[in-house]
matplotlib code that plots the C-alpha trace (Angstrom):
import matplotlib.pyplot as plt

x = [-172.1, -169.7, -167.1, -163.8, -160.9, -157.6, -154.7, -151.2, -148.5, -145.4, -142.3, -141.2, -137.4, -134.6, -131.8, -128.9, -130.3, -133.6, -136.8, -138.7, -141.7, -140.7, -143.2, -143.0, -143.8, -147.0, -148.5, -148.8, -150.4, -154.0, -156.5, -157.9, -155.0, -151.7, -148.7, -148.4, -151.9, -151.5, -148.3, -149.7, -152.8, -150.9, -148.4, -151.1, -149.9, -150.3, -150.2, -147.3, -148.0, -149.0, -151.4, -153.7, -151.0, -147.8, -145.4, -143.1, -143.5, -139.9, -137.9, -135.9, -139.0, -141.4, -139.7, -140.7, -138.6, -140.3, -138.6, -138.8, -136.4, -134.5, -134.7, -131.2, -128.3, -126.0, -128.5, -130.4, -132.9, -134.4, -135.4, -137.1, -136.9, -139.8, -139.5, -143.1, -144.1, -145.2, -146.8, -147.1, -149.3, -146.4, -144.1, -140.5, -139.1, -136.0, -133.3, -132.2, -131.7, -128.4, -129.5, -132.7, -130.6, -129.3, -132.6, -132.5, -130.0, -131.7, -135.1, -133.8, -132.1, -135.1, -137.4, -135.0, -134.5, -130.7, -129.2, -126.3, -122.8, -119.8, -119.0, -120.4, -122.9, -122.9, -126.3, -126.3, -129.0, -130.0, -131.6, -134.0, -134.3, -130.6, -129.6, -127.0, -125.7, -124.9, -123.0, -124.3, -122.3, -123.8, -122.2, -123.5, -121.3, -121.0, -123.3, -126.3, -128.4, -128.9, -128.7, -126.9, -127.8, -124.2, -123.0, -123.4, -123.3, -123.4, -126.9, -128.6, -128.8, -129.1, -127.2, -128.3, -127.1, -124.0, -124.5, -121.6, -122.7, -120.5, -121.6, -120.3, -118.8, -121.0, -119.8, -122.2, -125.2, -127.6, -125.9, -123.3, -120.2, -118.7, -118.4, -121.5, -120.2, -116.6, -115.2, -114.2, -115.8, -118.1, -119.4, -123.2, -125.2, -127.8, -130.0, -127.6, -124.5, -121.8, -121.6, -118.8, -119.9, -118.7, -121.2, -120.7, -122.7, -121.9, -124.4, -126.6, -126.1, -124.6, -124.1, -121.3, -120.5, -118.2, -119.2, -118.3, -120.6, -123.4, -122.8, -121.3, -117.6, -117.0, -119.7, -118.7, -119.8, -122.0, -124.1, -124.5, -127.9, -129.3, -127.4, -128.2, -132.0, -132.3, -130.2, -132.3, -134.2, -130.9, -129.3, -132.1, -131.8, -128.2, -129.1, -131.8, -129.4, -127.0, -129.7, -129.9, -126.1, -126.0, -128.7, -131.1, -133.7, -134.7, -135.3, -134.6, -138.3, -138.7, -135.8, -136.8, -136.8, -134.8, -132.0, -129.5, -128.7, -126.8, -123.7, -121.8, -118.1, -115.4, -112.1, -112.4, -112.8, -110.4, -107.8, -109.1, -110.3, -112.2, -110.8, -113.6, -116.8, -120.1, -123.6, -126.2, -129.7, -132.4, -135.7, -134.7, -133.8, -130.6, -129.9, -129.4, -126.5, -125.6, -127.3, -125.2, -125.7, -124.4, -121.3, -120.4, -120.2, -118.4, -115.8, -115.1, -115.1, -112.5, -110.2, -110.8, -108.4, -110.0, -113.3, -114.8, -114.4, -110.9, -109.8, -111.4, -109.5, -107.2, -105.0, -105.2, -107.8, -106.6, -108.5, -110.8, -112.5, -113.7, -116.6, -117.6, -121.5, -123.9, -124.4, -120.7, -117.9, -118.9, -116.2, -116.2, -113.8, -112.7, -111.4, -111.7, -113.4, -113.1, -111.8, -114.7, -114.3, -116.4, -117.1, -118.9, -119.6, -121.0, -124.6, -126.8, -130.4, -133.0, -136.7, -138.9, -142.3, -144.3, -147.7, -150.8, -151.8, -155.5, -155.9, -158.9, -162.0, -161.6, -163.5, -166.6, -165.0, -162.0, -164.1, -166.2, -163.0, -161.5, -164.7, -164.8, -161.2, -162.2, -161.4, -164.5, -165.3, -164.5, -160.9, -158.5, -156.5, -154.2, -155.4, -152.1, -152.2, -149.1, -147.3, -146.4, -144.2, -140.7, -138.6, -135.1, -132.1, -133.2, -136.6, -138.2, -140.2, -138.1, -140.7, -143.9, -147.1, -148.5, -152.3, -153.9, -155.5, -158.9, -161.6, -163.2, -160.3, -159.6, -160.7, -158.1, -155.2, -151.9, -148.8, -146.8, -143.7, -140.2, -138.2, -135.3, -131.8, -128.5, -126.2, -122.7, -120.0, -117.7, -118.8, -118.2, -118.7, -122.3, -123.7, -127.1, -126.1, -128.1, -131.4, -134.6, -136.4, -138.7, -142.3, -143.9, -147.0, -146.9, -143.1, -141.5, -143.9, -147.0, -148.9, -148.1, -149.1, -152.5, -153.0, -153.9, -157.2, -159.0, -158.7, -155.8, -157.0, -154.0, -151.6, -149.6, -148.9, -145.4, -144.9, -141.3, -140.8, -137.3, -137.2, -136.9, -139.8, -141.7, -141.5, -144.3, -143.8, -143.7, -146.9, -148.6, -147.6, -148.6, -152.0, -152.7, -151.5, -153.5, -156.7, -156.2, -156.0, -159.6, -160.7, -158.7, -160.7, -159.6, -158.3, -154.6, -152.1, -150.1, -146.3, -144.8, -141.0, -138.6, -135.4, -133.8, -130.5, -129.1, -132.0, -134.3, -132.1, -130.9, -134.3, -135.6, -132.6, -133.1, -136.7, -135.9, -133.5, -135.3, -139.0, -141.4, -143.5, -146.5, -148.5, -147.6, -144.8, -145.2, -142.7, -143.5, -142.2, -141.9, -140.2, -137.0, -136.7, -138.2, -135.8, -132.5, -134.0, -134.9, -131.4, -129.9, -127.8, -125.1, -126.3, -129.9, -130.4, -134.3, -136.4, -140.1, -140.3, -140.0, -142.5, -146.3, -148.3, -151.0, -152.0, -150.7, -151.4, -150.3, -149.7, -149.3, -147.3, -146.7, -143.7, -143.5, -141.1, -140.4, -141.8, -138.8, -136.8, -138.8, -141.4, -145.0, -146.0, -144.7, -143.5, -140.7, -139.1, -137.5, -135.7, -134.0, -130.9, -129.7, -131.0, -133.3, -131.7, -133.5, -132.8, -132.6, -132.0, -130.7, -130.8, -131.3, -134.4, -137.8, -136.1, -135.4, -139.0, -138.7, -135.3, -136.8, -139.8, -137.3, -135.5, -138.8, -140.0, -136.5, -136.7, -133.6, -132.5, -129.5, -129.5, -127.8, -128.1, -127.5, -130.5, -131.7, -135.3, -138.0, -138.6, -135.0, -135.4, -138.6, -136.9, -134.0, -136.4, -138.0, -134.6, -133.8, -131.0, -132.8, -135.6, -137.7, -138.8, -141.5, -143.7, -145.9, -149.6, -149.3, -147.0, -148.6, -150.8, -147.9, -145.1, -146.6, -150.2, -149.4, -146.5, -148.5, -151.4, -149.0, -147.6, -144.2, -144.4, -146.3, -147.6, -146.5, -147.8, -148.6, -147.0, -150.4, -151.5, -151.4, -154.8, -155.5, -154.6, -151.2, -152.3, -151.2, -154.3, -154.9, -154.3, -157.7, -156.2, -155.1, -157.9, -157.1, -153.3, -152.0, -149.8, -146.3, -147.6, -150.0, -147.3, -145.2, -148.0, -148.3, -144.5, -143.8, -147.1, -146.8, -147.5, -144.5, -143.1, -140.0, -137.7, -138.1, -141.8, -141.7, -139.2, -141.3, -144.5, -142.5, -141.2, -144.6, -146.1, -143.4, -142.9, -146.4, -149.3, -148.1, -145.7, -146.3, -147.2, -147.3, -145.6, -145.6, -142.4, -142.0, -143.6, -146.4, -149.5, -151.9, -154.8, -153.1, -152.3, -155.8, -157.2, -155.0, -155.7, -159.5, -159.3, -157.4, -160.0, -162.7, -161.0, -160.6, -164.3, -165.3, -166.8, -165.5, -162.0, -162.0, -163.1, -160.1, -157.8, -158.4, -155.7, -153.1, -153.7, -154.5, -157.5, -155.5, -157.2, -155.9, -155.8, -156.2, -158.6, -158.2, -156.4, -153.7, -151.1, -151.3, -151.5, -148.5, -146.5, -146.9, -146.0, -143.0, -141.7, -138.7, -137.3, -133.6, -134.1, -135.6, -132.9, -130.1, -131.8, -132.0, -128.4, -127.3, -129.2, -127.7, -124.1, -124.3, -126.4, -125.6, -122.2, -123.7, -122.6, -124.8, -122.8]
y = [101.7, 103.4, 105.9, 104.4, 106.7, 106.0, 108.0, 107.1, 107.5, 109.2, 111.2, 114.2, 114.3, 116.3, 114.1, 116.1, 118.7, 116.9, 116.5, 113.2, 111.7, 108.4, 105.5, 102.2, 99.7, 98.2, 101.8, 101.9, 98.4, 99.6, 97.2, 98.6, 101.0, 100.6, 102.1, 104.5, 105.7, 106.2, 108.3, 110.4, 111.3, 112.0, 114.2, 116.0, 115.0, 115.7, 119.4, 121.8, 123.3, 120.0, 122.3, 119.4, 117.3, 117.2, 117.4, 120.4, 121.2, 120.6, 117.5, 117.7, 118.0, 115.4, 112.3, 109.3, 106.7, 103.3, 101.3, 98.0, 96.0, 93.5, 89.8, 89.3, 88.7, 91.2, 94.0, 96.1, 98.0, 97.6, 100.8, 101.8, 105.3, 106.8, 110.0, 111.2, 113.0, 116.6, 117.6, 113.9, 111.4, 108.9, 107.6, 106.8, 103.7, 103.3, 104.9, 105.9, 109.3, 109.5, 112.6, 110.8, 107.8, 109.7, 109.5, 105.7, 105.4, 108.1, 106.6, 103.1, 104.3, 106.4, 103.4, 101.0, 98.8, 99.2, 99.5, 102.0, 100.6, 102.2, 105.7, 105.2, 102.8, 101.4, 100.9, 98.6, 99.5, 97.8, 100.1, 97.8, 100.0, 99.4, 96.5, 98.9, 98.2, 101.5, 101.5, 104.5, 105.8, 107.9, 109.1, 107.4, 108.8, 106.4, 104.0, 106.3, 107.6, 111.3, 112.9, 116.3, 119.0, 120.2, 119.6, 121.9, 120.8, 122.9, 123.7, 123.5, 126.7, 125.0, 122.2, 118.6, 115.2, 114.0, 110.8, 109.1, 107.3, 104.5, 102.9, 99.3, 98.2, 100.7, 100.1, 98.5, 98.1, 98.9, 97.8, 95.4, 97.6, 100.8, 101.7, 100.2, 100.8, 99.6, 103.0, 105.9, 108.3, 107.7, 109.8, 109.8, 110.7, 113.3, 115.1, 114.6, 115.7, 113.8, 114.5, 113.3, 111.8, 109.5, 107.0, 105.7, 103.4, 103.8, 105.1, 106.0, 105.7, 109.0, 110.7, 113.2, 115.9, 118.8, 122.5, 123.2, 120.5, 122.0, 125.5, 126.8, 126.7, 130.4, 131.0, 131.7, 128.8, 131.0, 131.7, 128.2, 127.6, 130.5, 130.2, 126.4, 126.9, 127.5, 124.2, 122.0, 120.3, 119.6, 118.3, 115.9, 114.7, 113.8, 112.1, 110.0, 108.8, 108.0, 105.9, 103.8, 103.5, 102.3, 99.6, 101.4, 102.0, 100.6, 104.1, 107.7, 108.3, 105.6, 106.6, 107.3, 110.9, 110.1, 107.9, 108.2, 111.5, 114.1, 115.9, 118.9, 119.0, 121.6, 122.5, 125.0, 128.6, 129.8, 128.2, 126.9, 123.7, 122.3, 119.6, 120.0, 121.8, 120.0, 120.9, 118.1, 118.0, 116.5, 115.5, 117.9, 120.9, 122.2, 120.5, 123.1, 121.2, 117.6, 114.2, 112.1, 109.0, 111.0, 112.1, 108.4, 107.9, 111.1, 110.0, 106.8, 108.6, 110.9, 107.9, 106.4, 107.7, 109.2, 110.2, 113.7, 114.1, 112.9, 115.3, 118.2, 117.6, 120.3, 117.4, 113.6, 112.2, 109.5, 108.9, 111.9, 114.4, 118.0, 118.9, 122.4, 122.5, 125.5, 125.1, 124.8, 122.2, 118.6, 116.1, 112.4, 109.7, 106.2, 103.4, 99.7, 97.8, 94.1, 93.9, 95.8, 99.2, 101.9, 105.3, 107.8, 111.2, 113.0, 114.2, 115.5, 114.6, 115.6, 115.0, 117.8, 116.5, 113.4, 113.2, 111.3, 112.0, 111.6, 109.7, 111.3, 109.1, 106.5, 106.9, 104.7, 101.9, 101.9, 102.1, 99.1, 97.1, 97.9, 97.2, 93.7, 93.2, 93.2, 89.8, 87.6, 85.9, 82.5, 83.4, 83.3, 86.5, 87.5, 90.6, 92.3, 95.9, 97.6, 99.3, 102.9, 103.5, 102.0, 102.2, 103.5, 102.5, 104.8, 103.1, 106.3, 106.7, 106.7, 108.7, 110.4, 108.3, 108.2, 108.1, 104.8, 104.2, 105.6, 103.6, 102.7, 100.4, 99.4, 95.9, 95.3, 93.2, 94.9, 92.8, 91.5, 93.7, 92.3, 92.0, 94.4, 93.3, 94.6, 95.9, 94.4, 97.0, 95.2, 95.3, 92.1, 91.4, 91.9, 88.6, 90.2, 92.1, 89.7, 90.0, 90.6, 93.9, 94.1, 94.2, 97.6, 97.8, 94.3, 93.9, 91.5, 92.6, 90.6, 87.5, 84.0, 83.6, 82.0, 82.5, 78.9, 79.3, 81.2, 84.6, 87.1, 89.4, 91.1, 89.9, 92.0, 90.8, 91.8, 92.1, 92.1, 94.2, 93.4, 96.6, 100.2, 102.4, 104.4, 102.1, 100.1, 97.0, 99.0, 100.8, 97.6, 95.8, 98.6, 98.9, 95.2, 94.8, 97.8, 96.5, 92.8, 93.0, 94.3, 91.0, 88.9, 87.7, 89.8, 92.6, 92.3, 95.2, 95.7, 96.2, 96.9, 96.5, 97.4, 95.4, 96.7, 95.8, 93.6, 94.0, 92.5, 89.5, 90.6, 91.0, 87.8, 85.9, 87.3, 86.3, 82.8, 82.2, 84.1, 84.6, 83.3, 80.5, 81.3, 82.9, 86.5, 87.2, 87.3, 88.0, 90.2, 88.8, 90.6, 89.9, 91.5, 88.7, 85.9, 86.1, 85.8, 82.6, 81.3, 81.9, 80.3, 83.2, 82.4, 85.2, 83.8, 81.8, 81.7, 79.3, 79.8, 76.1, 76.2, 79.0, 78.9, 81.3, 83.3, 85.4, 86.4, 89.4, 90.1, 93.0, 93.2, 95.1, 95.8, 96.0, 99.2, 100.7, 104.1, 104.5, 106.6, 103.4, 102.1, 100.1, 100.1, 96.6, 93.4, 92.3, 94.9, 93.0, 90.6, 91.0, 94.1, 95.9, 96.5, 95.2, 97.2, 98.5, 97.5, 99.6, 97.6, 98.1, 94.6, 91.4, 89.4, 91.3, 91.9, 92.7, 88.9, 88.1, 90.6, 89.2, 85.7, 87.1, 88.5, 85.2, 83.2, 85.6, 85.5, 89.4, 91.1, 93.1, 94.0, 95.5, 98.1, 97.8, 100.0, 102.4, 103.6, 102.8, 102.5, 106.3, 107.0, 104.1, 105.8, 109.1, 107.5, 106.0, 109.3, 110.9, 108.1, 106.6, 103.2, 101.7, 99.2, 99.1, 97.7, 99.1, 97.6, 98.4, 101.0, 103.1, 102.7, 105.8, 108.1, 106.6, 105.2, 106.2, 109.8, 109.1, 106.3, 108.7, 111.2, 108.5, 108.6, 105.0, 101.9, 99.2, 95.9, 93.3, 92.6, 90.0, 88.4, 86.5, 82.8, 81.3, 78.5, 75.9, 77.5, 79.0, 82.5, 84.6, 88.3, 90.8, 92.2, 95.7, 95.4, 93.3, 94.6, 93.9, 90.5, 88.5, 87.4, 84.0, 85.5, 87.6, 84.4, 82.9, 86.0, 86.2, 82.4, 80.9, 78.1, 77.5, 78.2, 75.2, 73.9, 75.2, 78.9, 78.8, 76.9, 79.4, 82.3, 80.9, 80.2, 83.8, 85.2, 83.5, 84.4, 88.1, 89.1, 86.9, 86.1, 89.0, 90.0, 87.7, 87.2, 84.1, 82.5, 80.7, 76.9, 75.4, 77.9, 76.2, 75.0, 76.6, 80.0, 79.9, 78.8, 81.7, 84.2, 83.0, 82.8, 86.4, 87.5, 85.8, 87.5, 90.9, 90.1, 89.7, 92.8, 95.6, 98.4, 97.0, 96.6, 100.2, 101.5, 98.8, 99.6, 102.3, 100.3, 96.9, 98.0, 95.8, 92.5, 90.2, 89.0, 85.2, 83.5, 80.6, 77.0, 76.2, 78.8, 76.4, 74.0, 76.9, 78.6, 75.4, 74.7, 78.4, 78.4, 75.1, 76.0, 73.0, 72.4, 72.8, 76.3, 77.4, 76.1, 77.8, 81.2, 81.0, 80.1, 83.0, 85.5, 84.1, 83.6, 86.6, 89.2, 88.0, 87.9, 85.2, 84.7, 84.4]
z = [-193.1, -190.6, -191.6, -190.9, -189.7, -188.1, -186.5, -187.4, -184.8, -186.1, -185.0, -186.9, -187.0, -188.7, -190.1, -191.6, -193.9, -194.4, -192.5, -192.4, -190.8, -189.0, -188.8, -187.2, -189.9, -188.5, -188.3, -192.1, -192.5, -192.8, -194.4, -197.6, -198.2, -199.9, -198.2, -201.0, -200.6, -196.8, -197.2, -200.0, -198.0, -194.9, -196.7, -198.7, -202.2, -205.0, -204.3, -204.7, -201.2, -199.6, -197.7, -196.5, -195.2, -193.2, -196.2, -196.4, -200.0, -201.0, -202.0, -198.7, -196.5, -198.2, -196.9, -194.8, -192.9, -192.0, -189.2, -187.4, -185.2, -187.3, -186.8, -188.1, -185.6, -187.3, -187.7, -185.2, -187.3, -190.7, -192.3, -195.6, -197.1, -199.1, -201.2, -201.2, -204.4, -204.2, -207.5, -208.4, -206.6, -206.4, -203.8, -204.9, -203.2, -205.5, -203.3, -199.8, -198.2, -196.3, -194.4, -193.2, -192.3, -189.4, -187.6, -187.4, -184.5, -182.5, -182.8, -182.0, -178.9, -177.8, -178.2, -176.3, -179.4, -178.8, -175.4, -174.8, -174.4, -172.8, -174.1, -177.5, -179.1, -182.6, -184.2, -187.2, -189.7, -193.0, -195.6, -197.4, -200.5, -201.4, -199.1, -197.8, -194.2, -192.3, -189.0, -186.9, -184.0, -181.2, -178.0, -174.7, -172.0, -169.1, -170.9, -170.6, -173.4, -173.0, -176.5, -176.6, -179.1, -179.4, -183.0, -186.1, -189.7, -192.9, -194.1, -190.7, -188.6, -185.2, -183.5, -183.2, -181.8, -183.7, -185.6, -187.4, -190.6, -192.0, -195.3, -195.3, -198.7, -200.5, -204.1, -206.5, -204.3, -207.1, -210.3, -209.0, -209.7, -208.7, -212.3, -214.0, -217.5, -216.6, -217.5, -215.4, -217.9, -220.9, -223.8, -223.7, -226.8, -225.5, -228.0, -230.8, -229.0, -227.0, -223.3, -221.0, -217.7, -215.0, -213.8, -210.2, -208.0, -204.3, -201.7, -204.5, -208.3, -209.6, -213.0, -212.6, -215.2, -215.2, -214.6, -218.3, -219.5, -217.3, -218.7, -215.5, -216.4, -215.9, -213.2, -209.6, -207.4, -205.3, -208.4, -209.5, -208.0, -210.0, -213.3, -213.5, -213.6, -217.5, -217.9, -215.7, -218.6, -220.4, -217.2, -216.6, -220.1, -219.4, -216.1, -217.9, -220.7, -217.9, -216.2, -219.4, -219.6, -216.0, -216.6, -214.3, -217.0, -220.4, -221.8, -220.7, -220.5, -217.9, -215.6, -212.0, -210.8, -207.7, -209.2, -210.6, -209.0, -211.0, -209.6, -211.1, -210.2, -210.5, -208.9, -206.0, -207.1, -204.4, -202.1, -198.8, -197.1, -200.1, -202.3, -204.9, -205.2, -206.0, -206.7, -206.8, -208.3, -206.2, -207.9, -210.8, -208.7, -207.0, -203.7, -200.9, -199.5, -200.6, -200.5, -198.2, -200.2, -203.1, -201.1, -200.6, -204.4, -204.9, -202.3, -204.0, -207.4, -206.1, -205.4, -208.9, -211.6, -214.6, -213.2, -213.6, -209.8, -209.7, -212.4, -210.6, -207.3, -205.9, -204.7, -204.6, -202.3, -199.9, -196.7, -196.6, -199.0, -198.3, -200.6, -201.0, -201.3, -201.5, -197.8, -196.9, -196.5, -196.0, -195.1, -195.8, -194.9, -195.8, -193.6, -193.0, -190.2, -189.7, -193.3, -194.8, -196.5, -194.7, -196.3, -194.1, -192.9, -189.8, -189.7, -186.9, -185.9, -183.5, -182.7, -183.8, -182.6, -181.7, -183.3, -184.0, -187.6, -188.3, -191.6, -193.4, -194.0, -196.7, -200.0, -200.0, -202.0, -199.7, -196.6, -197.6, -198.4, -195.1, -193.2, -194.8, -193.7, -190.1, -188.4, -188.3, -185.0, -186.5, -187.6, -184.7, -184.6, -181.8, -180.1, -179.0, -177.6, -178.8, -175.9, -176.4, -173.4, -173.3, -170.1, -170.7, -168.5, -165.7, -165.5, -166.8, -169.9, -173.1, -175.0, -174.5, -174.6, -178.1, -178.4, -179.4, -182.8, -183.5, -181.6, -184.9, -185.6, -182.0, -182.6, -185.3, -184.2, -183.7, -184.5, -181.6, -180.8, -180.8, -177.7, -177.4, -177.9, -176.7, -179.4, -179.9, -179.6, -182.1, -185.8, -187.6, -191.3, -192.3, -193.4, -193.9, -197.1, -199.2, -197.3, -199.2, -199.0, -195.9, -196.7, -196.4, -194.4, -192.9, -192.5, -190.1, -187.3, -188.1, -186.9, -188.3, -191.9, -192.5, -196.2, -196.9, -194.9, -197.6, -195.9, -196.3, -193.6, -191.8, -194.5, -197.0, -200.5, -201.5, -205.2, -206.4, -209.5, -210.9, -212.9, -212.0, -211.1, -213.7, -216.7, -218.4, -216.3, -213.0, -214.0, -214.9, -211.7, -209.4, -211.2, -211.1, -207.4, -206.2, -207.8, -207.2, -203.4, -203.2, -204.8, -202.4, -199.4, -196.4, -198.5, -197.7, -197.9, -201.0, -201.1, -204.5, -204.2, -207.0, -207.1, -210.3, -211.9, -214.6, -216.9, -214.4, -213.7, -210.3, -208.7, -210.3, -209.0, -205.5, -205.5, -206.6, -203.7, -200.9, -201.5, -198.8, -200.0, -197.9, -200.5, -199.6, -202.1, -205.9, -208.8, -211.8, -215.1, -218.5, -221.8, -220.3, -217.7, -219.8, -222.9, -220.8, -219.2, -222.7, -223.8, -220.8, -219.9, -217.2, -214.9, -214.7, -211.6, -211.7, -213.7, -214.7, -214.7, -210.8, -210.3, -210.3, -212.4, -210.8, -213.8, -217.2, -219.4, -222.9, -225.4, -229.1, -231.7, -235.3, -237.7, -239.8, -242.2, -243.8, -247.3, -248.3, -248.2, -251.1, -248.9, -250.0, -249.0, -247.6, -251.0, -250.7, -247.9, -250.4, -253.7, -252.6, -253.9, -250.4, -247.1, -244.8, -241.6, -238.4, -235.3, -232.1, -228.4, -227.5, -229.5, -226.3, -225.2, -226.8, -230.1, -230.4, -231.5, -234.4, -235.5, -235.6, -237.5, -240.1, -240.4, -240.8, -243.6, -245.3, -245.2, -246.4, -243.3, -241.3, -237.8, -235.7, -231.9, -228.9, -229.1, -225.7, -226.4, -229.0, -229.0, -230.2, -232.8, -234.1, -234.4, -236.2, -238.6, -239.3, -239.9, -242.4, -240.3, -240.2, -242.3, -240.3, -236.8, -234.5, -231.7, -229.1, -228.9, -226.1, -228.1, -231.6, -231.3, -230.4, -232.5, -235.7, -236.4, -237.3, -239.6, -241.2, -241.9, -243.4, -245.7, -244.2, -242.9, -243.7, -241.3, -242.7, -240.3, -236.7, -234.5, -233.9, -230.8, -229.8, -229.3, -226.7, -229.4, -230.1, -233.4, -234.5, -235.0, -235.7, -232.9, -231.7, -231.7, -235.3, -236.9, -240.4, -240.3, -241.4, -239.0, -239.6, -240.6, -243.1, -244.6, -245.0, -247.1, -249.2, -249.9, -250.4, -251.4, -248.8, -245.0, -242.8, -240.9, -239.2, -236.5, -237.4, -237.1, -233.8, -232.5, -233.6, -232.0, -228.7, -228.5, -229.5, -226.6, -224.2, -225.2, -226.4, -225.7, -222.1, -221.8, -218.2, -215.3, -211.6, -210.2, -206.8, -205.6, -205.5, -202.4, -202.1, -200.7, -203.4, -201.4, -201.5, -205.2, -206.0, -203.9, -205.6, -209.0, -208.4, -207.1, -210.2, -212.4, -210.6, -211.1, -214.8, -215.1, -213.2, -215.4, -213.2, -213.2, -217.0, -217.5, -215.6, -217.1, -220.8, -221.0, -218.9, -220.5, -223.9, -224.2, -223.7, -221.3, -218.0, -218.0, -214.6, -215.1, -214.1, -217.4, -216.7, -215.3, -218.3, -220.8, -219.4, -219.0, -222.7, -223.6, -221.3, -222.6, -224.7, -226.6, -227.1, -230.8, -230.4, -228.1, -230.4, -233.4, -231.6, -230.4, -233.9, -235.4, -233.0, -233.7, -237.4, -238.4, -235.8, -234.3, -230.8, -228.4, -225.3, -222.1]

ax = plt.figure().add_subplot(projection="3d")
ax.plot(x, y, z, "-o")
ax.set_aspect("equal")
plt.show()
């Protein structure tokens, strides 16, 4: 077998106070590799030095920008930002970098994607991470593109080409609102104490606290970077709790490292140009200057009465804001353009180097997969040579010639290149704000889709994950997708795309309205997105009845109680002097199955909601603040097993699993623990029946037995769905896969057989009687009305 290698063309650029490697989208579409794997290997991660890669070893120098010309009439360039992990083997796709955004206009002009106009040219870019439109202005004197290195900005010792960045209607791009909690400031409960913070979503989601809260109240601003170091762990805890309050994460532990960002604000130490002084944390450490996406949110926060920033201002902010940062003064501005609010700043950028980055040889398994992905002689694949020289307006070369890909892969087809377009000098309203995320690796520059022919060679499977990165669902989806593509004929690329917000509703809604029905886009579902659909929440625009299942996978769980509350066995659930207190996160999420179980059993319980996750609930139980709780299988060992062995808690029952006939059976991970149905028999001496049992079985199937799944949109060709399902079924039967999957899947099987559609259709059929019962239970017992 031949060793497969490839060189990836890239341009190294400085944008603002960051450095980033810039790739054209098709360069990262390498059969047998995920885009994450390509970037991590090129950058040399995980390694704090990134010594065997091109990363710079810091959060501001381990970044990538992935570009392609846009196909939309009101957008010139689509770009995706990647924060490449340093110590961690992880790529963060959940946010944008405003500094790196400044390279987009220069690259597009240099490549001839946008033609110069009059004395200045506007380049309209769409950041696909956040769906944020950014107007970028560059000088083109006399209609010629000749970049000048003549502008200085704080934090950079040398001049660069000036780029004006204007964020179009930036408020609420991630959460849907400038103030996600509805308040200018909130009190967050962090490690047993209240912390005041303003949470703002514009440019990037921000948690903003005062210098006093950060322990820097009496410290000279010049010493903040040093004095804050002992507080970093506490500050990150505040940031993570803020992520939950903003709806960006289900738990503090699952909050992404890159968002929300945390900013510390204070009035200026001394008179001068600054209106406020700010230090921001980036990936857990003090930022040497300021994230430009963060400056957008700070600017709007400064104009919002009651925020931490607004109260720290030297004088009211109107159309501009001068922010003192560790690197100097950064100025931002607010204006309107064609009726849209624009918030922006000035950055500089320049090209540092053009390079051909050798991708080290693939491991044996990857090499074999990539080898098998070569187009066969019988499959018609257009052989297009990607041109690397682009004439500029003089007729000269717009860039140096880049070397072609390694000869070992020369026979692989390159996607056809888009024709260049001329930019409009007038900026209208941006109708493209609702566009879906561009696929990494394959993107918009790829051959016509041919997924129905039994071969996915040259394609990329985009997996929409409607929750934030780092949580259980995100981990599950990335694991499943990374493994599954190697069982799909042709070994397609894999593009995990997080579209978080609204407890998973936002991304699911977007998928339902815009997903391609060609077999290359799949939606990840979990209990968080299924329960709101069951309840018929007004915000839900998707329907699992309209989607086609590709695979499902379940989990399990147990209900346990603290023994100090007088609980020794299930018989102590009834006939009590006072009810047991259940600790919940949200009655309209996964907690709902437990609430229905309590009602079915006639257990004497009450509930308190609003916990940030099951971890805090578990701690509250150990402190005696609540009495009864549940945990999923994956958390059982860390949350319950120890306190049960110590006699502080008792495991009462498992939720069980639904078998193929719809019967509740024992959980294979808890074979000695009775199910909810068995406990009913023990408590009441009869078999359960009626609407409560039917509702419990329905929710058990939806939130446990079939908790997570992959779905294709309506209209996807039957041949493509069948191929994906058969590939998933083959994966589920593979011994090597199951050996790796045990920890992630907890021993619960993947179901992707021929009977899957009928089985899922039955499980996902929610009768009107069940829906009415659940809504009545929430209203009458917990005083909760579903919107």
